[in-house]
N, C-alpha and C positions, 0 to 999 in steps of 0.2 A: 505494502500499500503506500503511492506515494502521499507524502505532506509536504505542501507549498505555504510560504507566508509569504504572499506577494503584494510588496510594497504601491500604494496609490502614488500616483501621480499626476500632476498636473500637466496641462497642457504646453505651458510654456519650460517644463521639465523633457517631456517626451519631447519639442521641436529641437532642443539642445541636444538630447541623444539622441536625434536622426541625423546628425553628422559625425558620424566616428572616429572618419579621417579626420578633422578636423582636431576633435577630444586626442586622439595617437597623436599629435602634432603638439598639443600645448603640453602632455605630458613628458614628448620629448625636451621639449625646451627648458621648462618647470619641474620635472621630475615627478618620482613616486612616492607619495603617495601626494595627491592633488583637490585641491579644496576648491567648488566653482560655488560662486554666491549670486543669485538675483536681487539685482538691491528692489526691481519694481514690484517684485510679487509681496515686499514687504507691507508698502502700499498700499497694494491692494486689500491685504488683510485687517490693515488699520481700517480702512473703510466701510467694512465687514463690522466691522463694531463699533462703528461709529453709524450704520446703518441700526445698529440693534437702539442707541441713545435715540434716535431721529424716533422709531416707532412707540417707544415711551415716552417722547419730549420731555427727554432730561437733556441736563447739560453738564460735561466736566470734561474730561485731560483722558487722551492716552499716551503713557509713558512704557517706551520699548527697554525692556529688563537687561542692559547692557550686557552683563555676564552670558547671557546665554549666545552671544560671538562677540567677539573681538573686529569684526570686522571693518573696515572704517568704510569701504564703497555703505555698508547698509548703515551706517551714522549720516554721511554726507547725503544719500538720500535721505533720510529722516530729517534734516535740516529743511526743507523747501518743503514739507510737509508739515500740515496740524498737529503731528504727534513728539512728544516728547523723550525725552530720557532719564531712567532712572538707570545713576550711578553708585555704585557703591563700593567704592575706593577714590581716591588721589588720582592712582592714575587714568582711571574711567571719565572722571570726574574733565581732566588735564584735555583727555581725546577726545569726548563731546565736543569741551568748547572749540579745540583744534578743528574737528568739520564744520563748525558755524554754524551749533547748537548754541543758542543764547540761553543766559543764566534763566532767563522767566519759564524756560522752558525743560529744565532741570527740576528732579528730584532725586535728593542726595538719603538713602540710605544704607544699611550694613553697619559694620563696627567703623568707628568714625575715630581716629587720630586726633588732633590738636590741627597739623596742617590741613584735613580735608576740611576741617570742622570754618580754617577760617578764607579756603579758597570759595567754599562755598555760600556763606555768608557775603564776602566780598563779591559775587556775582552777580547779587539774588535768587538763591536756586532755594526752593522748599528742602526745609533739611525735618525729615519721616526720623522723629527721635526716639530711642529707645529705654531710657531711662529719665531717671531727675538728674542725675550726677551728668548726662549732657548736654543738658536743659541748662543748667547751671555752668558746662564749660564754654557753652555755646555761648552765654548774655555777659562772660565775662569777655571773651572775643570783641563782642560788639561794641562793649563800655571801653575796653583798653583800646581800640583803633578808631574809635569814631564813627563805626561803620552804622549805613540804616537798619530800622526793625528788622528782624529777619523773620518771615513765614515758618510756622515750625506745624507738624503733627505728631502727635500722640500715640502711638503704634500699640495696640495693646495685644495680648496672644494667648489671653485664657479668658474666660467667661464662666457665669454661673445659667445654666440650663434649669428653666422651667417644668415640674413634670418630671419626665423621665430622663435621667443623666444622660448626656451626651457625647462621649467622651473620645478625642482628638490628640496626637502626638504631645509632647510635653516640647517647650521652643524655648533656647536660648535669647531668642529675642522677642524684646516687647516687655511689657509689665502685665498683670494681672488686673484686671475691669476695680477690682474694691480696692489699687491702687491708687485711682482716679483722682480723687481726694488731696492727696499727697502732691501729685504732678501740678495739681491745676495751685496749689500754694506755691509752687517755683516760679510759675508763669505770672502770680498776683506781684510777687516778688521783684518781677524782670517784667513789668510791664513798657516801659520807655524802651527793650533792646528784643523781647520777643513777642512775636504776634501770631497769636494761636487761629489755623488757619482750619484746622477740624480734625478727625479722628481718620487711627489705619487700624490693618488689622495684619499680623503675620502669621498664615496656619501654611504644616506640610502636610498639606491633603490635597485631594481633588475630590472629598466627599460632601456633597451640597446640603446633607446635614449638617457638617461641623462650620461651612461656609454661612448659611442660613442664622445659626447661633448665634456667630461672629457677628454678623451684618448687624440684625436686630443688637448686640450687646454694642456695638457703635452706636447707635441712632440712640441709645438711652444712655451711654455717656457724651453726647451731645447735646442733651438736655440737659444735664448735671452743671455741664460746663454756661449752657446759658444762663442756669439757675446762678450762679456763683457770678456772673457778671460779664463774661465774653461772647464772643458775637460767632463761634465758629462757621464757614458755608461748605463745608466739602466732608468727604466721606471717602478714604481711600481704599479699597479692598482687597490690593496686590495683584497677583495673579494665582496661576495655579488653572488656565481654561482646558488648558490639554490640547492632545492631538489625536484625527487618528490618522493613525502610519499605513491599516493596509486597507485591501481592494476589496475583501468578501468575509464576511461573518462567518460563512460555513468554514473558511479554512484555518478563520482562527479558533474555530470551537473545537474543527474536531486534530488540529494540534495541541492544543490544553489537554481533549480527552484521550490521546494519546499518549500521552507525555505522563500521566496517571500510569498508565497500564503500560508504559515501559519500564518505569520505578518499580513498580509490583512484579518487573516479571516475566509479564504474562503476554509480553509482545518483546522484538529485536530492541539492543537499546537506540535512541535518540540521542543522544549527548555523549561529550566525551567524558570518558568512566563512569558515565550513566548520571551526571550530573542531574539532580530534579530541582534545579531552580527554587529552594523550601520546601521541597514532596521527598516524602522518605519511605519506605517501607516498616514496619514493626509488625512481625507475626502477620503475615499476610493481606495486613489490614496498612491503607494507605493514610500516610498522617504528616501534619505541617497543613501552609499555606503556598498558595503556587505564587513566590514572589515576583512578580515581573508586573510592569507598564502594562494593564489593556490595552493590546494594537489596536482592537476593534473598538473604536469608541462613536456611535450612532449620533453622540451630542459631545459637541466639543466645540472649543474657539468661541466665535462670538456667537453661536448657538448655545451652549454652556451659560453663556452670559444672560442672555435671554430667559432660557429658563431658571435662572437663580433670580432675576426680575421681578417673575411671575410666581415667583413661589411666595406663600401666605409666611409672614413674619409669628415667629411660633406662638407670642405671646402680645403680640401690637393687631393682629388678627386684620390686617390688610397685606395687600400684595408689598414687596416693598419696591418696585415701582413706584407705586402711589403714597407710601412714605414717603418716599426721596422730593416727587414731586409736590408733596401739599408741604412740605419743608423749605423747599424751594433751595435743598441742597444738593452741590454739586458732584458729579459721581467721577472720581479717577480709579483709575484700572493701570495694572503693572503686566502686561501680559509678556512673556519669553519665547518660553517656545510657540507658543500659540502667533506669534508674528512671525517666527521665523518659517513656520508652517511652507512646506513647497520651497524655499528661499536658498536652495543649495543641495549640492551635490557632492559627494566624495570620488574620486578615480583612486583605483590602486591597479599597481599591474603583478602580473602573476611571474612570480622567479625560478618555485620550482614546485612539480608535481610528483608525489608519490604514493604505494599501496602499501602499508604497512601489513606485517605479519600476518593480522588477522581481517585483516582484509577492505582495510580504511581508506577510502583518499584525503588524503591529506594535501594542500594546498596553500605555499607560503606563499604571500604579497610582500611587494617593496612598500611593506606598510608595517603597525604595530598597531597592539588594542589600543592604546593608548592616542594613535592617529585616529582612528575610527574606534570610537565609544560607546556608542552604541550598550552595547550588552552591556558594560557599566553602570551604564543606568536603566539595563532590564528592561529594556526595546528589543524584541525578536522582529525582525524581517530579513528577505533573502535578498542577497546584491543582484544584479543585472549583468547579464554577460554584455560588453561591448564589441563590437557589433549586436543588437539586440535579435536573438532568434525564438522564435515560440518554442513554447513550453510542450516535452513530448509526456507521452502515457509513462514510461520507466526513465525520468531523470537522471543525471547525477548528483547523488549526493554527497556531501565535501565537507571536512571540516578544514575555517579560515585559520592559518597561524600565521603570527607576524615575525616582523626581522630580529626582535630583541633574543639577546641569549640570556632569555628565563621560560621557564617549567610552567608557565601560566600563563605566558603571553597569545592567549588564544583569543583571534579578533571574532569565532564563535566559538562556544562551548559547543554549539548544535549541531549536528548536519544541515546544510542548508542545502536545495535545492537549485542545481543549475543544468540547462539543457544538454549542456554535454560537457565530460572534465574539460577546462581550459587549456588550453599551447600555454607553455611560456612566454611569454611578451607580448600574451593578453589583458583584455581591459578588464576587472568588475568595476561596476558604478553602484554606490552604496545612498540608496536617496534617502532626502528630504534629512541631513544631516548638520544642517544651520543650525538647528534649536540645539545645543549642548554638546553635538557629536562632535565636532570638527576639533576644537580648539581647547578646552574644557578644561580635559585632561591633558593633554600634548606637553612635552617634555625632549629633551634631547639626550636622555636614558642613553647610554651605551655610546655616546656621541652620533646617534642613526638622526640625522637632517629631519628638522620639524616639517611639516605638508606645508608649503606654501599655497597661496589664495591669488586666484583671479575673481575677477567682476565679469560676468554677461549681462548683454544690455542690447537692446534693440538697433539696428543700422538704418542708417537712412535708405540703404538702396534693398529695404528687407531682408528678414532674416536675421540671423544677431552677430554683434562683435566682440571682442572681449582688449580686458588690457588688466595688467596687474591690479589686485583691489587696491592698494596703495596711490596707485592713478587713479582711479576713478573717480570725476567728479560729475554731479547732475549736469553739467553744461552734456556731455557728451550722448551723442543720440538722436542730434538733434536738438533735443530740449535748449529752450535759451531764455 
């Protein structure tokens, strides 16, 4: 029984993959692996989110979570759009400013040292604060350097749930809803330096129940701040909107079902050393939890935001869209993965094909599991052979290994399906890698080079053209 996890491909990605000779030339010139980004797709994704705003008659801002990708082309493309950037380090802040993002379109989040706080305050960014200590440090910087008042948000990460307790992962970021009084006291002491813009939340989950509880908690915190004499106007619900990576629901369901059978030993192993991705067999019974990203997600991205806004708040009795509209609150969001959806592919050259004593096919690439880290982020999907070939009834099932001298350098712990065994020198394309899978984990371990990056954009004569990522500016492709 052949099992597939076919990636979902946008029309733009298909157009790029339809010119295999050009892609081969790019890899020949720039090396393997090669990351390719499609900047215009990011603004298209942002428009999908903004369409949800319009449907619910809401106002607010969309910020791209910069940590999802270090591409200069993507950030420069956003500079000519209405989308801002969420930066989580001094380096990201400097990168955004150099790309043309103005300070009023920047949200500063994450751990902040004094230099990061200073530059954020200097350029007029919103500071999303995790603690009273951070607010005190920021107020001191503003006072000492005679800077204008800084807009701040209080980031919450734990909430009290009415009725049945809703569980969510604990976070090291933000504060509990019950600590609001203390932080409002800090803000009251520093009214001349800090301007409370609103509330935010940080949750390490895609669960709608947890998101709904957090959004209601922010609404209640806004009321508390208003009673205390502040005038907050915005709620930031962060990211976590998800991506649908796979083309077919049935393939996903069949694969996860068969994986359980393989772990139990009732079918041949599907993974390296029968790795179970969190599943295990105990006395003939399947135990544990499948610890992978839900690769097929019928509701993701802008659709996920729409579903959240339509939900009824647990104790306030009306939809979140209605509550935001009634209170005339702006809605801020910080998608990373969802804004980078279909914005990039990674190409890798085949270096070796061999068959083990046990009959497994091992394909070594001129890349490693840090360059292509989908599995590190628990996302499972098959790569594509370049040029594309139709999948056959009995495809080649292969393990993909990397170029590091490390036992665990497996680009895939699972057998992936290809139309046939590839030959040395051929290319594999990994789809939808722009959101966290390109360079989030990349390094020069064992002195293997980090992947270079190219940007693809519409050519004046039709089709597409390309340049190095660092050479891309929005004026390319005839835009003025």
